[in-house]
C-alpha positions as a Markdown table, in Angstrom:
| # | Residue | x | y | z |
|---|---|---|---|---|
| 1 | Met | -1.2 | -22.8 | -7.2 |
| 2 | Lys | -2.5 | -21.9 | -10.8 |
| 3 | Val | 0.2 | -21.3 | -13.3 |
| 4 | Thr | 0.5 | -20.3 | -17.0 |
| 5 | Leu | 2.7 | -21.7 | -19.7 |
| 6 | Ile | 4.5 | -18.9 | -21.7 |
| 7 | Gly | 6.9 | -19.6 | -24.3 |
| 8 | Gly | 8.1 | -22.8 | -22.3 |
| 9 | Tyr | 8.4 | -21.2 | -19.1 |
| 10 | Trp | 5.8 | -21.5 | -16.0 |
| 11 | Val | 5.0 | -18.3 | -14.8 |
| 12 | Asn | 2.6 | -16.9 | -12.0 |
| 13 | Val | -0.4 | -15.1 | -12.8 |
| 14 | Val | -1.2 | -11.8 | -11.1 |
| 15 | Gly | -4.8 | -11.2 | -10.6 |
| 16 | Ile | -5.9 | -7.5 | -10.7 |
| 17 | Met | -8.9 | -6.5 | -9.0 |
| 18 | Tyr | -10.5 | -3.5 | -10.9 |
| 19 | Ser | -14.2 | -2.3 | -11.1 |
| 20 | Glu | -15.4 | 0.7 | -13.2 |
| 21 | Asp | -17.1 | 1.9 | -9.8 |
| 22 | Leu | -13.9 | 2.8 | -8.3 |
| 23 | Ile | -14.2 | 6.1 | -10.2 |
| 24 | Thr | -17.0 | 7.1 | -7.4 |
| 25 | Tyr | -14.3 | 7.2 | -4.7 |
| 26 | Asp | -13.6 | 11.0 | -5.5 |
| 27 | Phe | -13.8 | 14.2 | -3.2 |
| 28 | Gly | -14.7 | 16.3 | -5.8 |
| 29 | Glu | -13.4 | 19.5 | -8.0 |
| 30 | Gly | -10.1 | 20.8 | -6.7 |
| 31 | His | -9.4 | 18.1 | -4.4 |
| 32 | Pro | -6.1 | 15.9 | -5.2 |
| 33 | Phe | -8.0 | 13.0 | -4.9 |
| 34 | Arg | -10.2 | 12.2 | -7.9 |
| 35 | Gly | -11.7 | 8.9 | -9.1 |
| 36 | Lys | -10.5 | 9.8 | -12.5 |
| 37 | Arg | -7.2 | 8.2 | -11.5 |
| 38 | Phe | -8.6 | 4.6 | -11.9 |
| 39 | Ser | -9.9 | 5.2 | -15.4 |
| 40 | Asp | -6.3 | 6.6 | -16.2 |
| 41 | Phe | -4.6 | 3.8 | -14.9 |
| 42 | Leu | -6.6 | 1.3 | -16.9 |
| 43 | Ile | -6.6 | 3.3 | -19.9 |
| 44 | Thr | -2.8 | 3.3 | -19.6 |
| 45 | Phe | -2.4 | 0.0 | -18.7 |
| 46 | Gln | -4.3 | -1.2 | -22.1 |
| 47 | Gln | -2.8 | 1.3 | -24.3 |
| 48 | Leu | 0.7 | 0.0 | -23.2 |
| 49 | Gly | -1.0 | -3.6 | -24.4 |
| 50 | Leu | -0.5 | -4.8 | -20.9 |
| 51 | Asp | -3.7 | -6.3 | -20.5 |
| 52 | Glu | -3.0 | -8.8 | -23.5 |
| 53 | Leu | -0.3 | -10.4 | -21.3 |
| 54 | Pro | -1.4 | -13.7 | -20.0 |
| 55 | Gln | 0.7 | -13.0 | -16.7 |
| 56 | Leu | -1.6 | -10.2 | -16.0 |
| 57 | Lys | -5.2 | -10.8 | -15.5 |
| 58 | Ile | -7.6 | -8.0 | -14.9 |
| 59 | Ile | -10.6 | -9.6 | -12.9 |
| 60 | Gln | -13.9 | -7.9 | -12.2 |
| 61 | Ser | -14.2 | -6.7 | -8.7 |
| 62 | Arg | -17.0 | -6.9 | -6.6 |
| 63 | Pro | -17.9 | -4.4 | -3.3 |
| 64 | Cys | -17.6 | -5.5 | 0.0 |
| 65 | Ser | -20.4 | -6.5 | 2.6 |
| 66 | Phe | -21.6 | -4.1 | 5.4 |
| 67 | Glu | -20.3 | -6.9 | 7.6 |
| 68 | Asp | -16.9 | -6.6 | 6.1 |
| 69 | Leu | -16.6 | -3.2 | 7.5 |
| 70 | Leu | -17.5 | -4.3 | 11.0 |
| 71 | Leu | -14.1 | -6.3 | 11.1 |
| 72 | Val | -12.7 | -2.9 | 11.9 |
| 73 | His | -15.0 | -0.1 | 12.1 |
| 74 | Asn | -18.2 | 0.0 | 14.5 |
| 75 | Glu | -21.6 | 1.0 | 13.3 |
| 76 | Glu | -21.8 | 4.4 | 15.2 |
| 77 | Tyr | -18.9 | 5.8 | 12.8 |
| 78 | Leu | -20.5 | 4.1 | 9.8 |
| 79 | Glu | -23.8 | 5.7 | 10.6 |
| 80 | Ile | -21.8 | 9.0 | 11.2 |
| 81 | Ile | -20.7 | 8.6 | 7.5 |
| 82 | Lys | -24.2 | 7.9 | 6.4 |
| 83 | Gln | -25.5 | 10.9 | 7.9 |
| 84 | Gly | -22.8 | 13.0 | 6.8 |
| 85 | Glu | -23.0 | 12.3 | 3.3 |
| 86 | Lys | -26.5 | 13.7 | 3.3 |
| 87 | Arg | -25.3 | 17.1 | 4.8 |
| 88 | Tyr | -22.1 | 17.2 | 2.8 |
| 89 | Glu | -20.2 | 17.2 | 6.0 |
| 90 | Ser | -16.3 | 16.5 | 6.5 |
| 91 | Leu | -14.6 | 13.6 | 8.4 |
| 92 | Ser | -11.6 | 16.1 | 8.5 |
| 93 | Leu | -10.5 | 19.2 | 6.8 |
| 94 | Asp | -9.0 | 17.4 | 4.1 |
| 95 | Thr | -11.9 | 14.4 | 3.8 |
| 96 | Pro | -15.0 | 15.9 | 2.7 |
| 97 | Leu | -18.0 | 13.5 | 2.3 |
| 98 | Arg | -20.8 | 13.5 | -0.4 |
| 99 | Pro | -23.6 | 11.1 | -1.2 |
| 100 | Gly | -22.5 | 7.9 | -1.9 |
| 101 | Met | -19.0 | 8.0 | -0.3 |
| 102 | Leu | -19.6 | 5.0 | 1.9 |
| 103 | Glu | -20.7 | 2.9 | -0.9 |
| 104 | Ala | -17.8 | 4.1 | -2.9 |
| 105 | Ala | -15.5 | 3.1 | -0.4 |
| 106 | Met | -17.1 | -0.2 | -0.2 |
| 107 | Asn | -15.6 | -0.6 | -3.8 |
| 108 | Val | -12.3 | 0.0 | -2.9 |
| 109 | Val | -12.6 | -2.4 | 0.4 |
| 110 | Gly | -14.1 | -4.8 | -2.0 |
| 111 | Ala | -11.2 | -4.8 | -4.3 |
| 112 | Ser | -9.0 | -5.3 | -1.6 |
| 113 | Leu | -10.7 | -8.3 | -0.2 |
| 114 | Asn | -11.2 | -9.6 | -3.5 |
| 115 | Ala | -7.2 | -9.8 | -4.1 |
| 116 | Leu | -7.0 | -11.3 | -0.7 |
| 117 | Arg | -9.5 | -14.3 | -1.3 |
| 118 | Tyr | -8.0 | -14.7 | -4.8 |
| 119 | Val | -4.6 | -15.7 | -3.4 |
| 120 | Ile | -5.9 | -17.6 | -0.3 |
| 121 | Glu | -8.0 | -19.8 | -2.7 |
| 122 | Gly | -4.9 | -20.5 | -4.5 |
| 123 | Asn | -5.4 | -19.0 | -7.7 |
| 124 | Ala | -2.0 | -17.2 | -7.8 |
| 125 | Pro | 0.7 | -16.4 | -5.0 |
| 126 | Phe | 0.1 | -12.6 | -5.7 |
| 127 | Ala | -2.9 | -10.4 | -6.5 |
| 128 | Val | -3.5 | -6.7 | -6.6 |
| 129 | Gly | -6.4 | -4.6 | -5.3 |
| 130 | Met | -6.7 | -1.4 | -7.1 |
| 131 | Gly | -7.7 | 1.6 | -5.2 |
| 132 | Gly | -6.5 | 0.1 | -1.8 |
| 133 | Gly | -4.4 | 1.4 | 1.1 |
| 134 | Met | -6.7 | 3.6 | 2.7 |
| 135 | His | -4.5 | 3.6 | 5.9 |
| 136 | His | -5.2 | 6.8 | 7.6 |
| 137 | Ala | -8.6 | 5.6 | 8.7 |
| 138 | Phe | -9.0 | 4.6 | 12.4 |
| 139 | Pro | -12.1 | 2.4 | 13.8 |
| 140 | Asn | -13.9 | 5.3 | 14.7 |
| 141 | Ser | -12.7 | 8.2 | 12.7 |
| 142 | Gly | -11.4 | 8.9 | 8.8 |
| 143 | Gly | -8.8 | 11.5 | 7.5 |
| 144 | Gly | -6.2 | 12.0 | 4.9 |
| 145 | Phe | -8.7 | 10.9 | 2.1 |
| 146 | Cys | -9.4 | 7.7 | 3.9 |
| 147 | Ile | -13.1 | 6.8 | 5.2 |
| 148 | Val | -12.3 | 3.2 | 6.0 |
| 149 | Asn | -9.1 | 1.0 | 6.3 |
| 150 | Asp | -9.3 | -1.5 | 3.7 |
| 151 | Val | -5.6 | -2.5 | 4.9 |
| 152 | Ala | -6.7 | -3.0 | 8.5 |
| 153 | Ile | -9.9 | -4.9 | 7.3 |
| 154 | Cys | -7.8 | -7.5 | 5.0 |
| 155 | Ala | -5.7 | -8.3 | 8.0 |
| 156 | Glu | -8.6 | -8.7 | 10.4 |
| 157 | Tyr | -10.3 | -10.8 | 8.1 |
| 158 | Leu | -7.2 | -13.0 | 8.0 |
| 159 | Arg | -6.9 | -13.0 | 11.9 |
| 160 | Lys | -10.8 | -13.5 | 12.5 |
| 161 | Lys | -11.8 | -15.7 | 9.6 |
| 162 | Gln | -8.5 | -17.7 | 8.5 |
| 163 | Gly | -7.0 | -17.8 | 11.9 |
| 164 | Ser | -3.6 | -16.2 | 10.5 |
| 165 | Lys | -1.0 | -15.6 | 13.2 |
| 166 | Arg | 1.7 | -14.0 | 11.4 |
| 167 | Ile | 0.7 | -11.1 | 8.9 |
| 168 | Leu | 3.0 | -8.7 | 7.6 |
| 169 | Ile | 1.7 | -5.2 | 6.6 |
| 170 | Leu | 4.6 | -3.4 | 4.8 |
| 171 | Asp | 3.5 | 0.0 | 3.9 |
| 172 | Thr | 5.3 | 1.9 | 1.2 |
| 173 | Asp | 3.0 | 4.9 | 1.0 |
| 174 | Ala | 5.0 | 8.2 | 1.2 |
| 175 | His | 2.7 | 9.0 | 4.3 |
| 176 | Tyr | 2.6 | 7.2 | 7.4 |
| 177 | Gly | -0.3 | 4.8 | 7.8 |
| 178 | Asp | -1.2 | 5.8 | 11.4 |
| 179 | Gly | -4.6 | 4.3 | 11.2 |
| 180 | Thr | -3.5 | 1.0 | 10.6 |
| 181 | Ala | -0.3 | 1.3 | 13.0 |
| 182 | Lys | -2.8 | 2.1 | 15.6 |
| 183 | Ile | -5.3 | -0.6 | 15.1 |
| 184 | Phe | -2.4 | -3.2 | 15.5 |
| 185 | Tyr | -0.4 | -1.4 | 17.8 |
| 186 | Glu | -0.9 | -4.0 | 20.5 |
| 187 | Thr | -0.8 | -7.2 | 18.8 |
| 188 | Pro | 2.2 | -9.4 | 17.9 |
| 189 | Glu | 0.3 | -11.3 | 15.2 |
| 190 | Val | 0.7 | -8.1 | 12.8 |
| 191 | Leu | 4.1 | -6.9 | 12.0 |
| 192 | Phe | 3.7 | -3.5 | 10.7 |
| 193 | Ile | 6.9 | -2.1 | 8.7 |
| 194 | Ser | 6.2 | 1.3 | 7.2 |
| 195 | Ile | 8.7 | 3.3 | 4.9 |
| 196 | His | 7.8 | 6.8 | 4.8 |
| 197 | Gln | 8.9 | 10.3 | 4.5 |
| 198 | Asn | 10.3 | 11.9 | 7.6 |
| 199 | Pro | 6.8 | 12.8 | 9.7 |
| 200 | Ala | 8.5 | 16.2 | 10.6 |
| 201 | Thr | 8.0 | 17.0 | 7.2 |
| 202 | Leu | 4.5 | 15.4 | 6.2 |
| 203 | Tyr | 1.2 | 14.6 | 7.2 |
| 204 | Pro | 0.2 | 13.1 | 9.5 |
| 205 | Gly | 3.0 | 14.1 | 11.6 |
| 206 | Thr | 3.6 | 10.6 | 13.4 |
| 207 | Gly | 5.6 | 7.2 | 12.4 |
| 208 | Tyr | 8.9 | 8.2 | 14.3 |
| 209 | Ile | 11.1 | 5.3 | 15.1 |
| 210 | Arg | 10.6 | 5.4 | 18.6 |
| 211 | Glu | 6.9 | 4.4 | 17.9 |
| 212 | Val | 7.5 | 0.8 | 18.4 |
| 213 | Gly | 4.3 | -0.7 | 19.6 |
| 214 | Arg | 2.9 | -1.6 | 23.2 |
| 215 | Gly | 2.1 | -4.3 | 25.5 |
| 216 | Glu | 2.5 | -7.6 | 23.7 |
| 217 | Gly | 2.8 | -5.7 | 20.4 |
| 218 | Glu | 5.8 | -3.8 | 21.4 |
| 219 | Gly | 8.5 | -4.2 | 18.6 |
| 220 | Tyr | 6.0 | -4.8 | 16.2 |
| 221 | Asn | 5.7 | -1.5 | 14.8 |
| 222 | Val | 8.8 | -0.8 | 12.7 |
| 223 | Asn | 9.2 | 2.9 | 11.2 |
| 224 | Ile | 11.5 | 3.8 | 8.9 |
| 225 | Pro | 11.2 | 7.7 | 8.4 |
| 226 | Met | 13.1 | 8.5 | 5.2 |
| 227 | Pro | 15.0 | 11.5 | 4.4 |
| 228 | Val | 13.3 | 14.3 | 2.1 |
| 229 | Tyr | 14.2 | 13.3 | -1.5 |
| 230 | Gly | 14.9 | 9.7 | -0.3 |
| 231 | Asn | 15.7 | 8.1 | -3.6 |
| 232 | Asp | 16.4 | 4.4 | -5.1 |
| 233 | Pro | 19.4 | 3.7 | -3.2 |
| 234 | Ser | 18.0 | 4.7 | -0.1 |
| 235 | Tyr | 15.1 | 2.4 | -0.5 |
| 236 | Asp | 17.3 | -0.5 | -1.6 |
| 237 | Leu | 19.3 | 0.0 | 1.5 |
| 238 | Val | 16.1 | 0.0 | 3.7 |
| 239 | Tyr | 15.1 | -3.3 | 1.9 |
| 240 | Ser | 18.4 | -5.2 | 2.3 |
| 241 | Glu | 19.2 | -4.1 | 5.9 |
| 242 | Ile | 15.7 | -3.9 | 7.4 |
| 243 | Val | 12.6 | -5.4 | 5.3 |
| 244 | Val | 14.6 | -8.8 | 4.2 |
| 245 | Pro | 16.0 | -9.6 | 7.8 |
| 246 | Leu | 12.5 | -9.0 | 9.4 |
| 247 | Val | 11.0 | -10.9 | 7.1 |
| 248 | Glu | 13.2 | -14.0 | 7.3 |
| 249 | Glu | 12.9 | -13.8 | 11.2 |
| 250 | Phe | 9.3 | -13.2 | 11.4 |
| 251 | Lys | 8.4 | -15.8 | 8.9 |
| 252 | Pro | 4.9 | -14.3 | 7.9 |
| 253 | Glu | 2.0 | -16.3 | 6.6 |
| 254 | Ile | 0.9 | -13.8 | 4.2 |
| 255 | Ile | 2.4 | -10.1 | 3.2 |
| 256 | Ile | 0.0 | -7.2 | 2.6 |
| 257 | Arg | 1.9 | -4.4 | 0.8 |
| 258 | Asn | 0.0 | -1.0 | 0.4 |
| 259 | Gly | 1.1 | 2.3 | -1.4 |
| 260 | Gly | 0.8 | 4.0 | -5.1 |
| 261 | Ser | 3.0 | 6.3 | -6.6 |
| 262 | Asp | 3.5 | 9.0 | -4.2 |
| 263 | Pro | 7.0 | 8.2 | -3.2 |
| 264 | His | 7.8 | 9.6 | -6.8 |
| 265 | Phe | 10.2 | 12.6 | -7.4 |
| 266 | Ser | 7.3 | 14.4 | -9.2 |
| 267 | Asp | 4.4 | 13.9 | -6.5 |
| 268 | Lys | 2.5 | 16.9 | -5.8 |
| 269 | Leu | 1.8 | 16.4 | -2.2 |
| 270 | Thr | 5.3 | 14.6 | -0.9 |
| 271 | Asp | 9.0 | 15.0 | -1.2 |
| 272 | Leu | 10.7 | 12.0 | -1.9 |
| 273 | Gly | 13.0 | 10.9 | -4.7 |
| 274 | Val | 12.0 | 7.5 | -6.1 |
| 275 | Ser | 12.0 | 6.9 | -9.9 |
| 276 | Leu | 9.7 | 4.6 | -12.0 |
| 277 | Asn | 12.4 | 1.9 | -11.6 |
| 278 | Gly | 12.2 | 2.5 | -7.9 |
| 279 | Leu | 8.7 | 1.8 | -7.7 |
| 280 | Arg | 8.9 | -1.3 | -10.1 |
| 281 | Arg | 11.7 | -2.2 | -7.3 |
| 282 | Met | 8.7 | -1.9 | -4.6 |
| 283 | Gly | 6.7 | -4.3 | -6.5 |
| 284 | Ala | 9.7 | -6.4 | -7.0 |
| 285 | Ile | 10.8 | -6.7 | -3.5 |
| 286 | His | 7.3 | -7.7 | -2.4 |
| 287 | Arg | 7.5 | -10.5 | -4.9 |
| 288 | Glu | 10.7 | -11.4 | -3.8 |
| 289 | Ile | 10.1 | -11.6 | -0.1 |
| 290 | Ile | 7.0 | -13.6 | -0.8 |
| 291 | Gln | 8.8 | -16.2 | -2.7 |
| 292 | Ser | 11.6 | -16.4 | -0.1 |
| 293 | Ser | 9.4 | -16.8 | 2.6 |
| 294 | Gly | 7.6 | -19.4 | 0.9 |
| 295 | Ser | 4.1 | -17.2 | 1.5 |
| 296 | His | 1.6 | -15.2 | -0.6 |
| 297 | Gly | 0.5 | -11.9 | -0.6 |
| 298 | Ile | -1.5 | -9.0 | -2.1 |
| 299 | Ser | -0.4 | -5.5 | -3.4 |
| 300 | Leu | -3.1 | -2.3 | -2.5 |
| 301 | Ile | -2.6 | 0.3 | -4.8 |
| 302 | Gly | -4.3 | 3.9 | -4.5 |
| 303 | Ser | -2.1 | 6.7 | -3.7 |
| 304 | Gly | -0.4 | 9.4 | -5.8 |
| 305 | Tyr | -0.9 | 12.9 | -6.7 |
| 306 | Asn | 0.5 | 13.8 | -10.0 |
| 307 | Pro | -1.8 | 12.6 | -12.4 |
| 308 | Ile | 0.8 | 12.6 | -15.2 |
| 309 | Val | 3.0 | 9.9 | -13.5 |
| 310 | Leu | 0.2 | 7.9 | -11.3 |
| 311 | Pro | -0.9 | 5.5 | -14.0 |
| 312 | Tyr | 2.8 | 5.0 | -14.9 |
| 313 | Gly | 3.8 | 4.6 | -11.4 |
| 314 | Trp | 1.3 | 2.3 | -10.6 |
| 315 | Thr | 1.9 | 0.2 | -13.6 |
| 316 | Ser | 5.7 | 0.0 | -12.5 |
| 317 | Ile | 4.8 | -1.5 | -9.3 |
| 318 | Ile | 2.5 | -4.2 | -10.7 |
| 319 | Leu | 5.3 | -4.9 | -13.4 |
| 320 | Gly | 7.7 | -5.7 | -10.7 |
| 321 | Leu | 5.2 | -7.8 | -8.7 |
| 322 | Ala | 4.6 | -9.9 | -11.8 |
| 323 | Asp | 8.2 | -9.9 | -12.5 |
| 324 | Ile | 7.8 | -8.4 | -16.2 |
| 325 | Asn | 10.9 | -6.7 | -18.1 |
| 326 | Phe | 8.8 | -3.9 | -19.8 |
| 327 | Pro | 10.4 | -0.7 | -20.5 |
| 328 | Leu | 8.6 | 2.4 | -19.1 |
| 329 | Glu | 10.0 | 6.0 | -19.6 |
| 330 | Glu | 9.6 | 8.7 | -17.0 |
| 331 | Pro | 7.0 | 11.2 | -18.3 |
| 332 | Ile | 8.9 | 14.0 | -16.3 |
| 333 | Gln | 12.4 | 14.7 | -16.4 |
| 334 | Pro | 14.0 | 13.5 | -13.1 |
| 335 | Pro | 15.6 | 16.3 | -10.8 |
| 336 | Ser | 19.3 | 15.7 | -9.4 |
| 337 | Cys | 18.2 | 14.6 | -6.1 |
| 338 | Ile | 17.4 | 11.3 | -7.1 |
| 339 | Asn | 21.3 | 10.8 | -7.7 |
| 340 | Asp | 22.4 | 12.8 | -4.4 |
| 341 | Lys | 24.9 | 10.5 | -2.6 |
| 342 | Ala | 24.2 | 12.7 | 0.6 |
| 343 | Ile | 20.8 | 11.2 | 0.9 |
| 344 | Leu | 22.2 | 7.7 | 1.0 |
| 345 | Ala | 24.4 | 8.8 | 4.2 |
| 346 | Gln | 21.2 | 10.2 | 5.6 |
| 347 | Thr | 19.7 | 7.3 | 5.1 |
| 348 | Lys | 22.4 | 5.3 | 6.6 |
| 349 | Lys | 21.8 | 7.2 | 9.9 |
| 350 | Val | 18.4 | 6.4 | 9.8 |
| 351 | Leu | 18.5 | 2.6 | 9.8 |
| 352 | Glu | 21.3 | 2.9 | 12.4 |
| 353 | Glu | 18.8 | 4.3 | 15.0 |
| 354 | Val | 16.0 | 1.9 | 13.5 |
| 355 | Lys | 18.3 | -1.3 | 14.4 |
| 356 | Asp | 19.4 | 0.5 | 17.6 |
| 357 | Thr | 15.7 | 0.9 | 18.9 |
| 358 | His | 14.8 | -2.5 | 17.8 |
| 359 | Ser | 17.6 | -4.7 | 18.6 |
| 360 | Ala | 15.6 | -5.5 | 21.9 |
| 361 | Tyr | 13.1 | -7.2 | 19.9 |
| 362 | Trp | 15.0 | -8.5 | 16.5 |
| 363 | Ser | 18.2 | -9.9 | 15.3 |
| 364 | Phe | 19.2 | -7.7 | 12.3 |
């Protein structure tokens, strides 16, 4: 494992996979997902001087191959995308196609796979794939701004190319990763833990506690639907009572975390109450469970729908992963809900149901 000496202390290097071509993943004027998010992040990251820290290493990413896509998606579906681009068709109401979108998606998948290979090759215990987390795509369909599913492609790369048998996917996106869940719903080799806003209040409307998996995969789909305005103390409780015990019992070989800034209290498409410090904690808990389990992992960061907060939210996650104490101020005034103790009480009820439902599979 390669490390760097800073001020007399050995610290881990976090590789951040980035490409200027990521900006081509853009759904057009008026859509909440624009490619400018990627350049905005990099500009903010550089203005803060974080690119000068030896712990954080920006690495030029490469697009994935067509064969990489076939780890999850079938050729017929990929051909539908190619033809749909030419006719400006849509995969769903919220996922319009335009020329070059499949190629743009391959840049996103490439960043995720580059991050995965970076840690597999022993360059660092942690790496980041910028733009990743396209968890709404299924093998033969897309939606929710997702054309292909890089999260699942990374997991399938580990299973089919590396022979991995215990992969943990920790999905902290505010929206439920319905595509990822479906793909691994019947396998015990992938433990999927999703912390998301109550699906009765948010797209895609699935991700309830009793969706536990099927067949050999029963018990390996763990959903934690957070109450509206679920805040930092609520998430800390989820980590300590659900995530950490499951990691200790499952003993993952590698941990894939995906999710960006959309749990933030100011996000325009969601209704959670997480602060920048809470997002930093998401990165930190990823690092901590990697270290405690003796594994390694990648963080796929792409979501978020408040352009003012997004670059700071993404940066907060990276700072938590890298264990860097760098102060970031909230660019937007926090609402009172982020300190509402009633939210914590609601979260406790959710966790009681999660434990009761999964007590047949896990010993919390």
